[in-house]
C-alpha positions as CSV (number, residue, x, y, z in Angstrom):
1,M,-0.4,-0.1,-0.3
2,I,2.7,2.4,0.7
3,G,4.1,1.9,-2.9
4,M,0.7,2.3,-4.3
5,R,0.4,5.5,-2.3
6,L,3.8,6.3,-3.4
7,V,2.9,5.9,-6.9
8,A,-0.6,7.9,-6.8
9,A,1.6,10.7,-5.3
10,A,3.9,11.1,-7.9
11,S,0.9,10.7,-10.7
12,A,-1.2,13.2,-9.1
13,L,2.3,15.5,-8.4
14,A,3.6,15.0,-12.1
15,G,0.1,15.5,-13.3
16,A,0.3,19.3,-11.3
17,I,3.4,20.0,-12.6
18,A,2.1,19.0,-16.2
19,S,-0.8,21.1,-16.0
20,C,1.3,24.4,-15.0
21,G,3.8,24.0,-17.6
22,G,6.7,22.5,-15.9
23,S,9.1,20.5,-18.1
24,D,12.3,20.6,-18.3
25,D,14.0,19.1,-21.9
26,S,17.1,18.1,-20.1
27,T,15.4,15.7,-18.1
28,A,14.7,12.4,-20.1
29,R,15.1,9.9,-22.9
30,P,13.6,11.6,-25.1
31,G,9.9,10.0,-26.6
32,D,7.3,11.5,-28.0
33,A,6.5,13.2,-25.0
34,R,8.3,14.6,-22.2
35,P,7.3,13.4,-18.6
36,A,7.0,16.5,-15.6
37,I,9.6,16.7,-13.8
38,L,9.8,14.3,-10.3
39,P,11.3,14.6,-7.1
40,A,14.8,13.1,-6.8
41,F,13.1,10.3,-4.7
42,I,11.1,9.0,-7.5
43,Q,13.1,10.0,-10.6
44,E,15.6,7.5,-11.9
45,R,18.9,9.2,-12.7
46,N,20.5,8.2,-15.7
47,N,23.3,10.1,-18.5
48,A,20.3,11.5,-20.8
49,Q,19.4,13.5,-17.7
50,A,22.6,15.8,-18.1
51,S,22.6,19.4,-19.4
52,I,23.1,19.9,-23.2
53,P,27.1,20.7,-23.6
54,D,27.4,24.4,-24.9
55,V,29.4,23.7,-28.1
56,P,31.5,24.9,-29.6
57,F,33.6,25.6,-26.7
58,S,35.8,27.6,-28.9
59,A,35.9,29.4,-31.7
60,E,39.2,28.4,-33.2
61,T,37.6,25.1,-33.5
62,P,36.8,24.7,-37.4
63,R,33.1,24.3,-37.7
64,W,31.7,23.0,-41.1
65,V,27.6,23.5,-42.6
66,A,27.1,20.4,-43.9
67,R,25.1,20.7,-47.2
68,A,23.0,17.9,-48.7
69,T,23.7,16.5,-52.3
70,R,20.9,14.2,-52.3
71,R,18.0,12.7,-50.2
72,W,16.1,9.6,-49.5
73,P,12.9,8.7,-47.9
74,H,13.4,7.6,-44.3
75,D,10.7,6.5,-41.8
76,S,9.7,9.5,-39.9
77,L,8.3,7.0,-37.3
78,A,11.7,5.4,-36.9
79,Y,13.4,6.5,-33.9
80,T,16.6,6.3,-35.2
81,Q,19.6,5.2,-32.4
82,G,22.2,3.7,-35.1
83,L,22.8,4.2,-38.6
84,L,25.1,1.6,-41.0
85,A,25.8,1.2,-45.3
86,R,26.7,-2.4,-45.8
87,D,26.1,-3.7,-48.8
88,G,24.2,-1.3,-50.3
89,V,21.3,-1.2,-48.5
90,L,21.3,0.7,-45.0
91,L,21.4,-1.1,-41.5
92,E,19.1,0.8,-38.8
93,S,18.5,0.4,-34.8
94,T,15.6,2.3,-33.2
95,G,15.0,3.0,-29.8
96,L,11.8,3.3,-27.4
97,E,10.7,0.3,-25.1
98,G,8.2,-2.0,-26.7
99,H,9.2,-0.5,-30.2
100,S,13.0,-1.2,-30.7
101,D,14.6,-2.9,-33.0
102,L,17.3,-3.8,-36.1
103,R,16.4,-3.6,-39.4
104,T,17.7,-3.3,-43.4
105,V,16.5,-0.7,-45.2
106,D,16.3,-0.3,-49.2
107,R,18.2,3.3,-49.0
108,A,16.4,4.5,-52.5
109,T,12.7,4.4,-51.4
110,G,13.3,3.9,-47.1
111,R,11.2,0.8,-47.5
112,L,11.5,-1.9,-44.6
113,L,13.0,-5.1,-46.1
114,Q,14.1,-7.1,-43.2
115,R,13.4,-6.8,-39.2
116,A,14.4,-8.2,-35.6
117,M,12.3,-7.0,-32.9
118,L,13.9,-6.4,-29.7
119,P,12.1,-7.4,-26.2
120,D,9.6,-5.1,-25.4
121,S,11.4,-4.2,-21.8
122,E,14.7,-3.4,-24.2
123,F,15.8,0.7,-25.1
124,G,17.7,-0.4,-28.7
125,E,21.1,1.8,-29.1
126,G,23.9,2.0,-31.5
127,I,25.2,-0.7,-33.9
128,A,28.4,-0.9,-35.4
129,S,29.3,-4.2,-38.0
130,I,32.4,-6.2,-38.4
131,G,32.7,-9.1,-41.0
132,N,29.1,-11.0,-41.2
133,R,28.0,-9.8,-37.7
134,V,26.4,-6.6,-36.3
135,Y,26.8,-5.8,-32.9
136,Q,24.0,-3.9,-31.0
137,L,23.6,-1.9,-27.8
138,T,20.3,-1.6,-25.3
139,W,20.1,1.9,-23.1
140,Q,20.2,0.5,-19.7
141,S,19.9,-3.2,-19.6
142,G,23.3,-3.9,-19.9
143,R,23.3,-6.5,-22.7
144,G,23.6,-5.9,-26.2
145,R,23.2,-8.4,-29.3
146,V,25.1,-9.5,-32.2
147,Y,23.4,-10.3,-35.3
148,D,24.0,-11.9,-38.7
149,A,24.6,-9.3,-41.1
150,R,22.2,-10.9,-44.1
151,T,19.8,-12.8,-42.1
152,L,19.6,-10.7,-38.8
153,A,19.1,-14.0,-36.6
154,V,20.6,-13.4,-33.3
155,V,24.1,-14.9,-33.3
156,D,25.7,-14.2,-29.5
157,S,24.8,-11.6,-27.0
158,F,27.5,-9.5,-24.8
159,A,27.5,-7.6,-21.6
160,Y,28.8,-4.1,-20.1
161,D,28.7,-1.8,-17.9
162,G,26.7,1.1,-17.5
163,E,24.8,2.9,-20.4
164,G,25.1,1.6,-24.1
165,W,24.1,4.9,-26.4
166,G,26.1,4.8,-29.7
167,L,28.7,2.0,-31.3
168,A,31.2,2.5,-34.5
169,T,34.5,-0.1,-35.6
170,D,37.5,0.5,-37.0
171,D,36.9,-3.2,-38.8
172,S,38.8,-4.7,-35.4
173,L,37.9,-2.4,-32.2
174,L,34.4,-1.3,-31.3
175,Y,34.2,2.2,-29.6
176,L,31.3,2.8,-27.7
177,T,29.4,6.1,-26.0
178,D,27.5,6.0,-23.0
179,G,25.9,10.0,-23.1
180,T,29.6,11.0,-21.1
181,S,32.5,12.6,-22.7
182,G,34.2,9.0,-22.4
183,V,34.6,6.6,-25.4
184,R,35.3,3.0,-24.5
185,V,37.6,0.9,-26.9
186,I,36.5,-2.9,-26.8
187,D,37.8,-6.1,-28.2
188,P,35.0,-7.5,-29.7
189,N,36.3,-11.0,-28.9
190,G,34.9,-11.1,-25.1
191,F,33.9,-7.9,-25.2
192,R,37.0,-6.5,-22.8
193,V,37.7,-2.6,-22.5
194,V,41.1,-2.0,-23.6
195,R,41.2,1.5,-23.7
196,R,39.3,4.5,-22.7
197,I,39.1,8.0,-24.3
198,R,37.9,11.2,-23.0
199,V,36.8,13.5,-25.3
200,T,37.5,17.1,-25.0
201,E,37.5,20.4,-26.7
202,A,39.7,23.4,-26.2
203,G,40.9,21.7,-22.8
204,K,36.9,20.5,-22.1
205,G,34.8,17.8,-21.9
206,V,32.2,17.3,-24.4
207,H,29.5,15.2,-23.0
208,M,26.0,13.9,-24.3
209,L,28.1,12.0,-27.2
210,N,25.5,9.7,-29.0
211,E,25.9,8.3,-31.9
212,L,28.9,7.4,-33.0
213,E,30.9,6.3,-36.8
214,W,34.2,5.9,-37.6
215,V,34.9,8.0,-41.4
216,R,38.4,8.0,-42.5
217,G,40.0,7.6,-39.3
218,E,38.2,9.8,-37.3
219,L,35.4,9.5,-34.6
220,W,32.2,11.2,-35.7
221,A,29.9,11.6,-32.6
222,N,26.2,13.4,-32.7
223,V,26.3,15.4,-29.6
224,Y,23.0,14.7,-28.3
225,E,20.2,17.1,-28.6
226,T,22.2,19.8,-30.7
227,T,22.8,19.6,-34.3
228,L,26.3,19.4,-34.1
229,V,28.6,15.9,-35.0
230,A,31.9,16.4,-33.5
231,R,34.8,15.2,-35.4
232,I,37.5,13.4,-32.8
233,D,40.5,12.6,-33.0
234,P,40.5,8.9,-31.9
235,T,44.3,9.0,-30.4
236,T,44.1,11.8,-28.4
237,G,40.3,12.3,-27.9
238,R,40.7,16.1,-28.8
239,V,37.6,17.3,-31.1
240,V,39.2,18.8,-34.5
241,G,36.2,19.7,-36.2
242,W,32.4,20.0,-36.6
243,V,29.6,19.4,-38.7
244,D,26.6,21.6,-38.2
245,L,23.6,19.6,-39.8
246,A,21.4,22.6,-38.8
247,K,20.8,23.6,-42.7
248,L,19.5,20.1,-43.7
249,L,15.8,21.3,-42.7
250,P,14.3,24.2,-42.7
251,E,13.9,25.6,-38.9
252,A,10.5,25.4,-38.3
253,Q,10.6,21.7,-39.5
254,R,13.3,21.1,-37.3
255,D,11.9,22.7,-34.6
256,R,8.8,20.6,-34.5
257,L,10.1,17.8,-34.9
258,K,12.7,18.5,-31.7
259,D,9.7,19.1,-29.7
260,R,8.6,15.3,-29.9
261,G,12.7,14.4,-29.7
262,G,13.3,14.0,-33.1
263,V,16.9,15.2,-33.2
264,A,19.6,14.6,-35.5
265,N,21.1,10.9,-34.9
266,G,22.5,8.7,-37.1
267,I,25.8,8.7,-39.3
268,A,26.9,6.3,-42.1
269,Y,29.8,6.4,-43.6
270,D,29.7,4.4,-46.9
271,R,32.6,3.3,-48.2
272,A,31.3,2.3,-51.7
273,T,30.9,6.2,-52.4
274,G,33.3,7.8,-49.4
275,G,29.7,9.7,-48.6
276,V,28.8,10.2,-45.2
277,L,25.0,9.6,-44.5
278,V,23.0,11.0,-41.8
279,T,19.6,11.4,-40.8
280,G,17.8,12.2,-37.2
281,K,14.9,10.5,-34.9
282,Y,11.8,10.7,-37.0
283,W,13.4,12.7,-39.7
284,P,12.1,12.3,-43.0
285,Y,15.1,11.8,-45.1
286,V,18.6,10.4,-45.2
287,F,20.9,12.9,-46.7
288,Q,24.1,12.6,-48.5
289,L,26.4,15.0,-47.3
290,D,28.4,17.1,-49.7
291,S,32.4,16.8,-49.6
292,I,33.9,16.6,-46.8
293,P,37.1,18.6,-45.8
294,S,40.4,16.0,-45.5
295,A,41.6,17.5,-42.3
296,A,39.9,19.6,-39.3
297,R,42.5,20.7,-37.6
298,P,42.9,23.9,-35.9
299,P,44.8,26.4,-37.1
300,A,48.8,26.7,-35.8
301,R,48.9,29.6,-33.5
302,R,51.4,32.4,-34.7
303,R,54.4,32.6,-32.7
304,P,55.4,36.1,-31.5
305,P,58.2,37.7,-33.2
306,R,61.6,37.7,-31.1
307,S,62.2,41.1,-30.0
């Protein structure tokens, strides 16, 4: 009965706060609606409740405003968590409990080709592919799945500590984000952490790192709830440049999508063409970006002249 009263009290309080318009965009993993703020003894803390980082921290870090050369239809009901280009099709991981899946999609039409559903209790997250296997994280379950890339049949599983957000690979190791400024480097054989990277720009940690992709020797990471993609040097963890996706959608459409959690999320490097594909949660399109700068290194500081 005590538990029932606490739940009833929490529900009443949530309703009262909601009726007053009280909400905080930084307090929950987004879905179709934002929950009202609950007291600390009821709330479950997670990495998605951190504040949105005020990046870029430095005007000296190169910033590239992305333009699209092509676009294709995307399922506007898909809460995109991970994106891959493989064998001429897209692999996509979607989230939300009761709706999470791994799917293959025809790039030209956006048509669903195959689908493997997750249990209703699990929240799908990032994906990466090595050989004929696809690895998929879950948000807070501490367990991921390994699929056959052709059939999407589950062939194995793995465990990890903490939250799972984004996943990428350099064809040998896996790179995992968990919503902090840290990236774990993982041996897929046994899923052992072999190294940790702290991502920084101008000496400050960049947290809320989400969907992740390996692009020409760099790690690219969506910064959650922003339009920015961080280009990360995987050796040092330093952000060497930013890709701004703000111009891909009209501002009014982008704002409407963001109101329901439809933020930029999804990066895929297409080795066949050398292009980068991006999308977002509930976005109506997958975009191919225009030419990528070959390097995004901060300009060298000029030495003062000798006196």
